[in-house]
C-alpha positions in Angstrom: -0.4 -0.1 -0.1 3.2 2.5 0.9 4.3 2.2 -2.7 1.3 3.0 -4.6 0.4 5.9 -1.8 4.0 7.2 -2.7 3.3 6.8 -6.3 0.2 9.2 -6.2 2.5 11.8 -4.6 5.3 11.7 -7.0 2.3 12.0 -9.4 0.6 14.9 -7.5 3.7 17.0 -7.7 4.9 16.8 -10.8 1.3 17.6 -12.2 0.1 21.0 -13.6 -1.2 22.8 -10.8 0.4 26.2 -9.8 2.8 26.8 -6.4 2.5 29.7 -3.8 3.4 29.5 -0.3 0.7 29.4 2.7 0.3 33.2 3.6 1.8 34.0 6.9 2.8 36.9 9.0 6.8 38.0 9.0 7.5 36.9 12.6 5.9 33.4 12.3 9.2 31.1 13.7 9.6 28.2 11.0 10.8 24.7 12.4 13.4 22.9 9.7 13.2 19.6 12.1 10.1 18.9 10.1 11.6 18.1 6.6 9.5 20.5 5.0 10.1 24.1 6.9 6.6 24.7 8.9 5.5 27.6 10.8 6.0 26.3 14.4 1.5 26.9 14.7 1.1 24.4 12.0 3.0 21.5 13.3 1.1 19.1 15.0 4.0 17.8 17.8 5.0 19.2 20.9 8.1 21.8 19.7 10.3 23.6 22.0 12.9 26.2 20.3 16.0 27.4 22.0 17.5 30.7 20.6 21.3 30.4 22.2 21.7 34.3 21.3 18.9 34.7 23.8 20.2 32.1 25.8 21.5 33.4 29.5 23.2 30.7 31.1 26.1 28.4 31.1 26.9 26.2 27.7 30.1 25.2 27.3 28.4 21.9 26.2 24.9 21.6 25.2 23.9 19.3 28.3 24.3 22.6 30.1 21.2 23.9 27.9 19.1 20.7 27.6 19.1 19.9 31.7 15.6 20.5 33.3 13.8 20.7 29.6 10.2 19.1 29.5 9.9 15.8 28.7 14.2 15.2 28.9 16.2 13.4 31.3 19.8 13.5 31.2 22.2 11.1 33.0 25.6 12.2 33.4 28.1 9.7 34.8 29.8 12.1 36.7 31.0 15.3 35.6 32.2 16.9 32.2 33.3 14.2 30.0 31.4 11.5 31.3 29.2 9.3 29.7 26.3 11.4 29.1 22.7 9.6 28.1 19.8 12.2 26.9 15.9 10.4 27.2 13.2 11.5 25.7 9.7 10.6 26.8 10.9 7.8 28.7 12.8 6.0 25.2 16.5 4.7 25.3 19.2 7.2 25.2 18.9 6.1 21.0 15.6 6.8 20.7 16.0 10.2 20.1 17.6 11.3 16.6 20.1 14.5 16.8 20.7 16.5 14.0 23.1 19.2 12.8 20.7 21.3 10.1 19.6 17.6 9.0 22.7 15.5 8.9 22.4 12.7 11.6 24.8 12.8 14.2 24.1 9.6 16.2 27.2 7.5 16.3 26.5 4.8 14.2 28.0 2.1 16.7 25.6 2.7 19.4 22.6 4.2 17.6 22.8 7.2 20.3 25.1 10.3 21.2 27.1 10.8 23.7 25.8 14.5 24.7 29.5 14.2 26.7 31.3 15.7 23.8 28.7 17.7 22.3 29.9 21.5 22.4 27.6 24.5 22.0 30.3 26.2 19.6 29.1 27.1 16.1 25.1 26.6 17.2 22.9 29.4 16.5 19.6 27.2 17.5 18.1 24.3 19.3 14.9 22.5 17.6 13.6 19.9 19.9 10.4 18.3 18.3 9.0 15.4 20.3 6.9 12.5 20.0 7.8 9.7 17.0 9.0 10.9 13.7 10.7 7.8 12.2 8.6 8.5 9.2 10.4 11.8 8.0 13.5 10.7 9.7 14.1 6.6 9.7 15.8 4.9 12.7 16.4 6.1 15.8 13.4 8.8 16.1 11.3 7.0 18.2 11.1 9.7 21.3 11.9 12.6 19.0 13.9 14.7 17.0 16.6 17.3 18.1 17.9 19.6 15.2 21.1 21.9 16.0 21.0 24.6 13.4 24.3 26.4 13.3 25.4 29.9 13.1 24.5 31.4 9.4 26.5 35.0 9.8 26.9 37.6 12.5 29.7 39.3 14.0 33.0 38.0 15.0 33.8 37.6 19.1 36.3 35.9 21.0 35.3 34.7 24.6 37.6 33.6 27.7 35.9 31.8 30.6 37.8 30.5 33.9 36.5 28.9 36.8 36.8 26.4 39.7 38.1 22.8 39.2 40.8 24.8 37.1 38.4 25.0 34.3 39.0 27.0 31.2 37.4 27.9 28.1 38.6 29.7 25.2 36.2 30.0 22.1 36.5 32.6 19.1 33.8 33.3 16.1 34.8 34.8 12.8 32.2 36.1 10.3 32.0 37.4 7.2 28.5 38.1 5.3 28.6 39.2 1.7 26.2 39.7 -0.7 26.2 36.1 -2.0 28.6 34.6 0.3 28.4 34.0 4.1 31.7 32.5 5.9 31.4 31.0 9.6 34.6 29.8 11.7 33.6 29.0 15.5 36.7 26.9 17.7 36.4 26.0 21.3 39.1 24.8 23.5 37.2 23.4 27.0 39.3 21.7 29.4 38.7 21.2 33.1 40.3 19.2 35.8 37.3 17.8 37.1 35.8 16.4 39.7 36.0 13.0 41.9 33.7 10.7 40.7 34.0 7.8 43.0 32.1 8.1 46.4 34.7 8.3 48.7 37.3 8.4 46.3 40.2 11.1 45.7 41.5 11.1 41.8 39.9 13.5 39.8 39.0 13.0 36.6 39.9 16.0 33.9 38.4 16.5 30.8 39.4 18.3 27.3 37.6 19.1 24.5 38.6 21.0 20.9 35.7 21.5 18.4 36.0 23.4 15.3 33.0 24.4 13.5 33.4 25.6 9.5 30.7 26.9 7.2 30.3 28.1 3.7 27.0 29.5 2.1 26.9 30.8 -1.6 23.5 32.1 -2.3 23.8 33.6 -5.7 20.1 34.2 -6.6 17.1 34.1 -4.4 16.3 30.2 -6.0 19.7 28.8 -5.2 21.4 28.4 -1.6 24.3 26.0 -1.5 26.4 25.1 2.1 29.1 23.7 3.1 30.4 22.6 6.6 32.8 20.5 8.5 32.8 20.0 12.2 35.5 18.0 14.3 35.5 17.4 17.7 38.8 15.7 19.6 38.4 14.6 23.2 40.5 13.0 25.7 38.4 12.3 28.9 39.9 10.2 32.2 37.2 8.0 34.2 36.8 5.7 36.3 36.0 1.6 37.1 33.1 0.4 38.0 32.0 -2.0 40.9 29.5 -3.7 39.5 28.5 -6.0 42.5 28.4 -3.1 44.6 27.3 -0.5 42.3 29.6 2.0 42.5 32.4 3.5 40.8 35.9 3.2 42.0 39.1 5.1 41.4 41.2 3.9 38.5 43.5 5.5 35.9 41.6 5.1 32.7 41.0 7.6 30.0 39.4 7.5 26.4 40.5 9.5 22.9 37.7 10.4 21.1 36.9 11.9 17.6 33.8 12.8 15.4 34.1 14.3 12.1 31.0 15.5 10.1 31.2 16.5 6.7 28.3 18.1 5.1 27.1 19.3 1.3 23.5 20.7 0.8 21.9 22.4 -2.1 18.4 24.4 -2.1 16.9 25.3 -5.2 13.4 26.1 -6.8 13.0 24.8 -10.0 10.3 23.3 -12.1 7.7 24.9 -9.7 9.3 22.4 -7.3 11.3 23.2 -4.0 14.6 20.9 -3.8 16.6 20.1 -1.1 19.6 17.9 -1.8 22.2 16.8 0.8 25.5 14.6 0.9 26.9 13.7 4.6 29.4 11.9 6.2 30.4 11.1 9.8 32.7 9.0 11.5 33.4 8.5 14.8 36.6 7.2 16.8 36.9 5.9 20.5 39.6 4.6 21.7 39.5 3.2 25.3 42.6 2.7 27.9 40.8 0.1 30.6 41.2 -3.4 31.6 39.5 -4.2 28.3 41.3 -1.7 25.7 39.9 -1.0 22.1 39.6 0.8 19.5 35.9 1.4 17.6 35.4 3.2 14.5 32.4 3.9 12.5 31.3 6.1 9.5 28.3 7.0 8.4 27.7 8.0 4.6 24.4 9.4 3.1 22.6 10.8 0.4 19.0 12.4 0.5 16.8 14.0 -1.9 13.8 15.8 -1.3 11.3 17.8 -3.5 7.9 19.7 -2.9 5.4 21.5 -4.4 2.2 23.8 -2.8 -0.8 23.6 -4.6 -3.3 25.8 -4.9 -6.5 24.0 -6.0 -6.3 20.9 -4.0 -9.7 19.9 -3.0 -11.1 21.8 0.1 -8.2 24.0 0.3 -4.6 24.2 -0.4 -2.1 21.5 0.3 1.7 20.7 -0.1 3.0 17.3 -2.0 6.3 16.4 -1.1 8.7 13.4 -2.2 12.0 12.0 -0.9 14.6 9.2 -1.7 17.8 8.7 0.7 20.4 6.0 0.7 22.9 5.4 3.7 25.9 3.0 4.5 27.0 2.0 8.0 30.3 0.8 8.8 32.0 -0.6 12.2 35.2 -1.9 13.1 36.3 -2.5 16.6 40.0 -3.6 17.1 40.7 -6.2 14.4 37.2 -7.0 14.0 35.4 -5.7 11.2 34.4 -3.9 9.3 31.1 -4.8 9.2 28.8 -2.6 7.6 24.8 -2.7 5.9 23.2 -0.2 3.5 19.5 1.4 3.4 17.0 2.7 0.6 14.3 4.5 1.7 11.3 6.7 0.2 9.1 8.6 1.6 5.8 10.6 1.1 4.5 13.7 2.6 0.8 15.2 2.2 -0.1 18.5 4.0 -3.4 19.8 3.8 -5.2 22.9 4.9 -9.0 22.6 4.4 -9.4 25.5 6.4 -7.4 28.6 7.6 -7.8 27.2 11.3 -6.9 23.7 10.5 -3.7 21.6 9.2 -3.5 17.9 8.4 -0.2 16.1 7.8 0.6 12.6 6.7 3.8 10.8 6.1 4.5 7.4 4.9 8.1 5.9 5.3 9.2 2.5 3.2 13.0 1.6 4.3 14.4 -1.2 2.4 17.0 -2.7 4.6 20.1 -4.7 3.3 19.5 -6.7 6.4 16.3 -6.6 7.6 13.1 -6.7 6.4 11.4 -3.9 5.0 10.0 -1.3 7.2 6.8 0.6 7.2 6.7 3.7 9.3 4.1 6.3 9.4 2.8 9.6 11.1 -0.5 11.8 11.1 -1.4 14.9 12.7 -4.0 17.5 12.8 -3.4 21.3 14.4 -6.9 23.6 15.1 -6.1 26.6 16.0 -8.4 29.3 17.3 -6.6 32.6 16.9 -9.4 34.4 19.2 -9.0 32.4 21.7 -5.2 32.3 21.0 -5.8 28.3 21.6 -3.9 25.5 19.7 -4.8 22.1 19.6 -3.2 19.1 18.1 -3.2 15.2 18.1 -0.9 12.8 16.7 -0.5 9.2 16.0 2.2 7.2 14.2 4.8 4.1 13.9 8.3 4.6 14.5 11.4 2.2 14.3 15.0 1.8 16.0 17.1 -0.4 14.0 19.8 -2.9 16.1 23.0 -0.7 16.7 26.5 -2.3 14.9 27.4 -3.0 18.2 24.4 -4.9 19.4 24.6 -7.0 15.9 28.5 -7.7 16.4 29.4 -7.6 19.6 31.8 -5.2 22.0 34.5 -7.0 23.8 34.8 -10.6 22.8 35.0 -12.8 25.9 32.0 -10.7 27.5 29.6 -9.3 25.0 28.6 -11.2 21.8 26.8 -10.1 19.3 23.7 -11.3 18.0 22.9 -10.9 14.4 19.4 -11.6 14.3 18.4 -9.4 16.7 15.2 -7.4 15.0 14.3 -3.6 15.0 12.4 -2.0 17.6 8.8 -0.9 16.9 6.6 1.6 18.7 3.3 2.7 18.2 2.7 6.6 19.7 0.1 8.7 20.6 -0.2 12.4 21.7 -2.3 15.5 22.3 -1.7 18.5 23.2 -3.0 22.0 24.1 -1.5 25.6 23.8 -3.0 28.4 25.1 -1.7 32.2 24.8 -4.6 34.5 25.9 -4.3 37.7 23.3 -3.0 40.3 25.3 -2.4 39.0 28.3 0.9 38.1 29.5 1.2 34.5 30.2 1.3 31.1 27.9 0.1 27.5 29.2 1.3 24.3 27.2 -0.2 21.1 28.2 0.7 17.8 26.5 -0.2 14.1 26.8 1.9 11.0 25.3 1.4 7.1 25.1 4.0 4.7 23.4 3.9 1.1 23.1 7.3 -0.5 22.3 7.8 -4.1 20.9 10.5 -5.8 20.4 12.3 -4.2 22.8 16.5 -5.3 22.6 17.1 -6.5 25.9 20.6 -7.7 27.5 20.7 -10.8 29.0 23.4 -12.6 30.9 24.2 -16.4 30.7 25.9 -17.3 34.0 27.2 -20.5 32.3 29.5 -18.9 30.5 29.6 -15.4 32.2 28.8 -13.8 29.0 26.1 -11.3 27.9 24.3 -10.9 24.6 21.0 -9.1 23.4 17.6 -10.0 22.2 14.4 -8.9 21.4 12.0 -9.1 24.3 8.5 -11.1 23.9 6.4 -8.5 25.9 6.0 -4.7 25.0 7.2 -1.8 27.1 4.7 1.1 27.8 5.6 4.7 28.3 3.3 7.4 29.3 3.5 11.0 30.5 2.1 14.7 30.8 4.6 17.6 30.1 3.0 21.0 31.7 5.0 24.4 30.4 4.3 28.2 31.7 5.6 31.2 31.4 4.1 34.9 32.4 5.9 38.1 32.6 4.9 39.4 36.0 7.3 42.7 36.0 8.6 45.0 33.5 11.8 43.2 32.4 11.0 40.0 34.8 9.3 36.9 33.5 8.8 33.5 34.8 8.3 30.1 33.8 8.0 26.7 34.6 6.9 23.1 34.0 6.5 19.8 35.2 6.7 16.4 33.8 5.1 13.5 35.0 6.4 9.7 33.4 5.3 6.0 33.8 7.9 3.9 31.9 7.3 0.3 32.5 7.9 -2.8 30.9 6.2 -6.4 31.1 8.4 -8.9 33.3 6.8 -12.4 33.9 3.5 -11.2 33.9 4.3 -7.8 36.0 4.8 -4.5 35.4 8.5 -3.8 35.9 9.9 0.5 36.4 12.6 1.1 34.0 15.2 2.6 35.3 16.9 6.0 35.1 13.4 7.7 34.1 12.2 9.9 36.7 8.7 10.0 37.5 8.6 13.4 38.3 10.9 16.6 37.1 10.0 19.7 38.1 11.1 23.4 36.7 10.7 27.1 37.4 13.0 30.1 36.0 13.4 33.8 36.9 14.8 35.6 34.2 15.7 39.4 34.3 16.1 41.5 30.7 17.5 45.2 30.1 19.5 47.3 28.1 22.7 46.5 30.6 22.1 43.5 32.8 20.6 40.0 32.0 20.2 37.6 35.2 18.7 33.9 35.4 17.8 31.9 38.1 17.2 28.6 36.6 16.3 25.2 39.3 14.8 21.7 38.5 14.2 19.0 40.9 13.8 15.3 39.9 12.2 13.0 42.1 11.6 9.2 42.2 14.2 8.1 40.0 15.4 4.3 39.7 18.9 3.2 38.9 19.5 -0.8 39.1 16.2 -1.2 40.4 17.2 1.2 43.4 15.8 4.7 44.2 18.0 7.0 44.0 17.9 10.5 46.4 15.7 13.2 45.2 17.9 15.6 44.0 17.4 19.7 42.9 19.7 21.8 41.3 20.2 25.3 41.1 22.1 27.8 38.6 22.6 31.8 38.9 24.1 33.4 35.3 24.2 37.1 35.5 25.6 38.9 32.2 26.4 42.5 32.2 27.0 44.8 28.9 30.3 47.0 30.1 30.5 48.6 26.5 28.9 48.1 23.1 31.6 45.6 22.3 32.2 44.3 25.8 30.7 42.0 28.2 31.2 39.7 31.6 29.6 36.8 32.5 28.9 35.0 36.1 27.5 31.5 36.4 27.2 29.6 39.1 26.2 25.9 38.8 25.1 23.7 42.1 24.4 27.1 44.2 23.2 25.0 46.9 26.2 22.9 46.8 24.3 19.6 46.9 25.5 15.7 47.0 23.6 14.5 44.5 23.7 11.7 41.7 22.0 11.1 38.2 23.6 7.6 38.1 23.9 5.2 40.5 27.2 4.9 41.9 28.5 8.0 40.3 29.2 11.6 42.3 27.8 14.3 40.2 29.6 18.0 40.3 30.1 19.7 43.3 29.1 23.8 43.3 31.3 25.4 40.6 31.8 29.0 39.8 32.6 30.6 36.0 33.2 34.1 35.5 33.7 35.3 31.7 34.7 38.1 29.6 33.4 38.4 25.6 34.8 40.9 23.2 32.7 41.6 20.5 35.2 42.6 17.3 
């Protein structure tokens, strides 16, 4: 059935109807994580957009920005440089797809992104698109998509930060913007002596990260836009051993070398009454571990995408947009002298956006993945948005099917004497439903968003241990997992220059085990946020706090914790600003992962020169 629908979509795109865009106000915010750019109010998903130019808070790494966001929980095994996993809406870390300008960043070996090494340098905006998005983006988008938009133009600046734990950060941004060409060069050197991760230990685990990001955009006409970008990260992390019997970190002189290289080229063009997007991308990851089981893991991903769409004014009952896409990807994996292993995937996609009334938007996406190893996978997503402009009310509902393919590590193994891969493991498959209400009273000073979601996960991949051989492997779980939750977000302007906002996330993530439901680890039941901000011509201040309650790890309940961050920026001259950031303001003892001490209070001072 999916082939027939895609054929019809392609035929309609090439039909002779006229093309024009829906009329929107100039200030409407457009979101690109929806593949075909859409105004925010027309997207049938829960969306959060963060502009880093307006962000007043610590941000040497993106995890500093994402902590406390509704629907997101971050687990870090200690301080900077330690393994950092992001879980959205109760999914696994490889259930969230992370993109940089539409290019996948997820590690082909693990299927996830280690946010420990993902710097904010060169990033202008963060788009968080919650809910199943595999119909648009393919594997790993079961829980949602985080799209990082790189900087395009702007001013040149140099910043220097220093703080406790011998933390130092030097960053430069060079920008040139001409009539047809824009060049951006960003570079950051971040290092810290680190914290004591092992409870009762004495050794501090240091971290160094150097990230460079370069992009060139050439737009000779309004109908042609090309972009070439390169991003490279090189990091050195010290880490500790872990005593699984007592579930606690133990001091050890271990370290790892990490490299990430991402190269992409993209072309946006308008031709034959169609809007085109074409891209080529290459990602290489390299991880070299120096511990009791030294190993080197390298993976690559090469991908080509093509997308074309057309806006038609004479669709039945209202204008519509029809799009079609073709993709090809190859992933390769090598561990020590084992491999390389690789497989390819070809995909086709059809998109239909329909506006039967000015206040009603309906989307349908259908996708077919032809995988070299697994049987073909069909995914889909449908959403509807109803706008009540006078009441400033937005209602949406969505349903869909999403998948996550087994990672190369799960299929081919990691430690030969400890973990054995399973080449027969099948992709995970999720059915999701969500609904939302977003209320912004006209002329009022507040905004309220309320979202509900439910997900049923089948064929979940789990690790099993064989006591007779003392080895582990992965299998598909016979029972189903269930994730449901509520996300509440609100904000209000209480006084001139003062804004207060808050949020709450309730999550119930369970899996069936011998006929009974069991709580899944590292997913808090409750998460609260409260943020107070002040802005005027010379001062910016932000007091941000969040609380995590009822968090379990290895079937043990961790102590509830709260984190408070204070950030202040003072504009000294038109070209010089000073910053103060205090993390863990209350100096609490806390753990995000069982047996790993999280950082104590840290203070960071900075100067920013705009050249």
